[in-house]
C-alpha atoms as one frame of an Amber mdcrd trajectory, in Angstrom:
protein
   0.144  -0.020   0.099   1.517   3.111  -1.094   1.546   6.535   1.307   0.149
   4.640   4.489  -0.980   7.570   6.706  -1.317   6.537  10.464  -2.078   9.284
  13.119  -1.426   8.049  16.772  -2.973   9.820  19.544  -1.422   9.994  23.299
   2.152  10.662  23.720   2.817   8.427  26.409   5.360   5.051  26.040   3.446
   3.032  23.481   2.408   6.383  21.094   6.165   7.524  20.350   7.370   4.079
  20.287   5.171   3.426  17.261   5.707   6.448  16.219   9.710   5.506  15.819
   9.007   1.833  14.681   6.586   3.068  11.595   9.236   6.228  10.394  11.716
   3.545  10.716  10.074   1.814   8.075   9.049   4.477   5.644   4.933   5.196
   6.777   3.863   8.236   7.640   2.918   8.384  10.722   2.083  11.891  13.143
   1.604  12.013  16.953  -1.156  14.219  18.718   0.000  14.730  22.813  -2.861
  16.675  25.001  -0.031  17.856  27.728   1.945  20.661  26.772   5.457  19.185
  26.391   6.755  15.376  27.598   8.410  17.093  30.759   4.967  19.006  31.841
   3.383  16.427  34.125   3.961  13.866  36.436   3.662  10.183  35.509   5.631
   7.805  37.336   9.051   6.992  38.048  11.292   4.125  38.019   9.607   1.346
  35.980  10.476  -2.370  35.196  10.410  -3.936  31.554  10.344  -7.165  31.457
  12.170  -8.678  28.170   9.691  -7.904  25.746   9.503  -4.057  26.459  13.677
  -4.002  25.994  12.745  -6.339  22.258  10.108  -3.889  21.460  12.719  -0.684
  21.920  15.287  -2.985  19.998  12.623  -3.581  17.598  11.345   0.231  16.921
  13.863   2.905  17.711  16.834   3.681  16.002  19.637   1.823  16.893  21.456
   5.134  18.092  18.746   5.787  20.124  18.456   2.469  21.881  22.306   1.718
  22.933  21.327   5.347  24.801  18.373   3.518  26.136  20.183   0.871  27.998
  23.050   2.938  28.653  20.946   5.122  30.803  19.454   2.069  32.812  19.584
   2.795  36.096  21.240   0.326  38.115  18.923  -3.019  38.248  18.974  -4.553
  41.998  19.341  -8.148  42.327  15.652  -9.141  44.416  11.755  -8.444  45.786
  11.146  -8.000  49.388   8.685  -7.607  51.183   8.429  -6.300  54.289   5.631
  -6.410  57.131   4.797  -2.638  58.535   7.501  -3.734  61.318   9.946  -4.252
  58.787  10.224  -7.679  59.193  10.789  -9.726  55.960   8.308 -11.805  55.355
   9.699 -12.861  51.292  12.930 -12.326  49.267  12.607 -13.388  46.008  16.661
 -13.501  43.583  16.315 -16.803  41.572  14.508 -14.901  38.342  14.957 -16.862
  35.462  18.240 -15.658  33.415  16.957 -13.443  30.380  18.085 -14.690  27.115
  19.533 -11.205  25.704  18.799 -12.361  22.194  15.048 -12.445  23.256  15.461
  -9.402  25.756  16.287  -8.541  29.136  14.792  -7.609  32.063  15.771  -3.419
  32.682  14.907  -0.582  34.766  14.101   2.256  33.668  12.926   5.958  34.835
   9.730   6.315  33.211  10.677  10.736  32.090  14.050   9.485  30.881  12.606
   6.943  28.212   9.554   9.326  27.295  12.996  11.895  26.545  14.658   8.839
  24.936  11.334   7.775  22.903  10.384  11.234  21.411  14.045  12.235  20.560
  14.240  13.131  16.922  10.521  13.499  15.912  10.301  17.186  15.520   7.818
  18.060  13.999   5.590  14.359  13.535   4.812  15.399  17.409   2.475  18.272
  18.299   1.819  19.170  22.088  -1.238  20.918  23.495  -3.906  18.538  21.473
  -6.342  17.223  23.370  -8.656  14.391  21.005 -11.863  14.795  21.156 -12.790
  11.912  19.324 -13.464  11.134  15.187 -15.122  10.142  12.029 -15.113   7.477
   9.722 -15.293   8.619   5.905 -16.299   7.706   3.062 -12.797   6.006   1.680
 -12.240   3.826   4.870  -9.840   6.712   6.340 -10.518   8.516  10.462 -10.900
  12.210  10.573  -9.282  12.812  14.186 -10.607  15.655  15.663  -9.317  18.168
  18.334 -10.547  20.304  20.975  -8.739  23.140  19.130 -10.979  22.701  16.057
  -8.282  21.022  14.338  -8.637  17.805  12.250  -6.012  14.863  10.834  -7.068
  12.630   8.241  -5.516   9.383   8.404  -5.969   6.063   7.040  -5.699   4.321
  10.455  -5.945   6.191  14.116  -3.735   4.059  16.865  -4.764   5.684  20.608
  -2.433   5.698  22.574  -4.357   7.709  25.271  -4.639   6.032  28.220  -6.991
   4.476  30.695  -9.151   6.827  30.287  -9.320   6.886  26.724 -11.727   8.851
  23.874 -10.832   6.927  21.456 -11.955   3.557  22.960 -15.093   5.155  24.604
 -16.544   6.230  21.306 -14.795   3.096  19.390 -15.611   0.491  21.501 -18.370
   1.686  23.813 -19.131  -1.748  25.694 -15.308  -2.149  26.423 -15.096  -2.041
  30.927 -12.621  -0.562  32.787 -12.926  -1.242  36.886 -12.122   1.239  39.064
 -10.529  -0.434  41.915 -11.715   1.464  44.612  -7.830   2.162  45.265  -5.416
   5.313  44.433  -1.318   4.857  43.954   0.281   7.975  45.598   3.691   8.606
  44.205   6.777   9.977  44.465  10.832  11.153  44.926  12.747  11.096  47.760
  16.356  12.392  46.746  18.664   9.683  47.495  21.704  11.293  49.724  23.196
   9.739  52.451  20.643  10.772  55.517  18.062   8.876  53.560  20.384   6.021
  52.460  20.652   5.301  56.290  16.436   5.479  56.971  15.877   3.068  53.750
  15.286  -0.798  54.894  17.926  -3.243  54.489  17.140  -4.395  50.761  15.146
  -1.199  49.161  18.076  -0.429  47.066  18.483  -3.847  46.401  15.725  -4.033
  43.552  11.939  -3.529  44.026  10.759  -3.955  48.045   6.861  -3.029  49.393
   5.864  -2.542  52.341   2.309  -4.474  53.527   0.242  -3.713  56.337  -3.715
  -3.790  56.600  -5.605  -2.443  53.534  -2.368  -0.381  52.195   1.143  -0.636
  50.854   4.093   0.719  50.115   5.887   0.240  47.845  10.242   1.368  47.619
  12.570   1.435  45.069  15.760   3.291  44.602  17.422   4.153  41.128  21.026
   5.051  41.252  22.751   5.185  37.546  26.336   4.037  37.482  27.635   7.635
  35.250  25.093  10.542  34.439  23.282   9.863  31.765  23.550  12.774  30.075
  27.320  11.951  29.518  25.379   9.252  27.134  23.724  11.456  26.048  25.811
  13.749  24.650  27.765  11.131  22.957  25.113   9.282  20.937  22.196  11.907
  20.891  23.863  15.610  21.303  21.597  17.482  21.298  18.581  15.363  24.268
  19.701  16.362  27.996  17.344  14.624  30.502  15.971  16.941  32.934  16.730
  15.372  35.862  19.117  12.603  36.614  19.711  13.088  40.107  19.660   9.243
  42.435  16.339   8.581  44.230  14.108   6.440  46.031  10.672   6.116  44.770
   7.873   5.107  46.982   4.627   4.521  45.903   1.572   4.221  48.486  -1.537
   2.360  47.607  -4.736   3.124  49.620  -8.327   3.091  49.781  -9.176   5.736
  47.532 -11.615   7.575  50.049  -8.544   8.812  51.888  -6.535  10.344  49.000
 -10.044  12.388  47.777  -9.584  15.405  49.373  -6.309  16.319  48.824  -6.520
  16.037  45.404  -3.099  17.046  43.695  -1.813  18.939  46.033   1.928  17.803
  46.183   2.026  18.437  50.292  -1.257  17.463  51.486  -0.341  14.103  49.523
   2.562  14.023  51.519   0.642  14.340  54.444  -1.808  11.455  53.347   0.393
   9.227  53.061   2.410  10.231  55.854  -0.631   9.309  58.070  -1.445   6.047
  56.418   2.153   4.681  57.863   2.052   6.731  61.510   1.279   3.110  63.011
   4.338   1.609  60.981   8.078   1.393  61.608   9.384   5.078  62.601  12.046
   5.107  59.897   9.455   4.639  56.748   7.433   8.030  58.452  11.263   9.306
  57.862  12.062   8.891  54.794   8.610  10.763  53.714   9.431  13.386  55.564
  12.257  13.899  53.004   9.884  13.517  49.496   9.496  16.201  47.346   6.336
  17.455  47.259   6.608  18.611  43.440   7.228  15.241  42.886   3.722  13.951
  44.240   0.360  12.742  41.980  -2.301  10.255  42.762  -3.658   8.559  40.085
  -7.051   6.053  40.303  -5.902   2.091  39.755  -8.125   0.713  37.092  -8.019
  -2.668  35.679  -9.819  -3.852  32.018 -11.752  -6.757  31.662 -11.316  -9.034
  28.674 -13.874  -8.416  25.447 -14.423 -10.250  22.651 -12.565  -9.311  19.597
 -14.148  -6.519  17.791 -15.205  -6.141  13.611 -11.620  -4.387  12.732 -11.841
  -0.875  11.178  -9.710   2.464  10.673  -9.128   2.438  14.779  -6.913   0.591
  16.396  -5.468   0.728  20.357  -2.817   0.166  22.157  -1.384  -0.054  26.258
  -3.525   1.252  28.460  -6.351   2.556  25.885  -6.877  -1.295  25.695  -5.774
  -3.532  28.429  -4.943  -1.176  31.467  -4.447  -3.363  34.583  -3.164  -2.675
  38.589   0.234  -2.035  39.065   2.675  -5.273  38.940   5.804  -4.255  36.640
   4.066  -5.232  33.987   2.240  -3.153  32.122   4.999  -0.899  30.346   6.765
  -3.494  28.349   3.524  -4.517  27.158   2.445  -1.558  25.964   5.607  -1.298
  24.583   4.826  -5.447  22.789   2.086  -3.526  21.199   3.675  -1.063  19.579
   6.414  -3.254  18.094   3.541  -5.441  16.518   2.001  -3.204  15.232   4.717
  -1.709  13.799   5.752  -5.663  12.258   2.036  -5.235  11.024   2.196  -2.252
   9.523   4.961  -2.689   7.721   3.591  -5.931   6.021   1.037  -3.659   4.401
   3.885  -1.277   3.200   5.801  -3.878   1.544   2.676  -5.467  -0.033   2.197
  -8.389   2.069  -0.999  -7.779   3.029  -4.201  -5.287   3.293  -4.257  -2.832
   5.699  -7.419  -4.201   7.414  -5.835  -8.181   7.452  -2.842  -6.083   8.855
  -4.685  -4.298  12.363  -6.757  -7.671  12.797  -3.995 -10.090  13.040  -2.256
  -7.421  14.991  -5.744  -7.267  17.468  -5.854 -10.453  18.071  -2.461 -11.313
  19.114  -2.551  -8.154  20.910  -5.758  -9.217  22.782  -4.539 -12.696  23.784
  -1.125 -11.628  25.609  -2.355  -8.144  26.535  -5.509  -9.965  28.782  -2.667
 -12.858  29.752  -0.974  -9.868  30.891  -3.986  -8.151  32.791  -4.423 -11.521
  35.255  -1.255 -11.937  35.916  -0.948  -8.265  37.657  -4.021  -9.019  39.359
  -2.278 -11.391  40.562   1.254 -10.464  41.637  -0.995  -7.275  42.617  -2.830
  -9.111  45.381   0.939 -10.737  46.697   1.683  -7.449  47.924  -1.449  -6.427
  49.458
């Protein structure tokens, strides 16, 4: 198919990676993001990528950006530790399967650093400050994407990468269900200095940890760089400067939504909520939260998608949380990146004349629904282990 045009809505992880892959394959692609820029809103910090996520980066990114992504990964740590509220170790897991590098490796990444890498070099392909309000299907089988500012983009395929509250999904698949778990994640950063290092529980900086007590939990994880990521950027992507590469401890309070409602997105108020939630836990945990940077603190509802049958393929498809959002369990990011890589591969086959656009999208959707909702189920099981 000559002149395939793809419009992607949503600039999180899957959307930019998809555009990178499509541009590399010679496909005309545009990315529209509602935020005013990459770094204007907190969207989480340390994330785990399973091997499929690493492989997706390798498949879609230009070689120099993939090397940069690997060069800027923090030290991964050696295990997962579960503590009770008095910091007694309940379980420690260190015997993970050793990944085959050919099929990807387990990675720890800083979300903002990764997002800056994913959007590097896209230039005018990305437009910020554009909120999608819906779309119209066109007589020629294409689609017109509509935005709040009155503008529109026409394409042969619209890809929704606009998260769990996807506007596109609500129009395209009104029967698709996303369940609110009744829980909220409150998350933020604590700068990692010697004082904080002395407060953090044993093993917390050696991988991932979670403190559990009652109906709430407090995951903790350190982000420590072997060298400044900006040094790697200067070598591999001159002109790219990362916004914040200081070492830190990421903390996440998972708590009933009712306890957070009055705080809104006020960072100081959210820290106070977290401090109160762990008031009767080991005192070092409250002391760690006392060092939290309120400007980094946000809250986010925990949602999970309900499995659904494949729909009739059309000029719209979905990736990431827009179709298979899941509870936090270190799984979702890699699955979203896999979506981008799988769809890139299918659409590349279209431009090479191997199949029609509808055939390619149909094949992607069938496979994505299979592994995507397997991941949703796995995330629920893993999440229960830390509650």
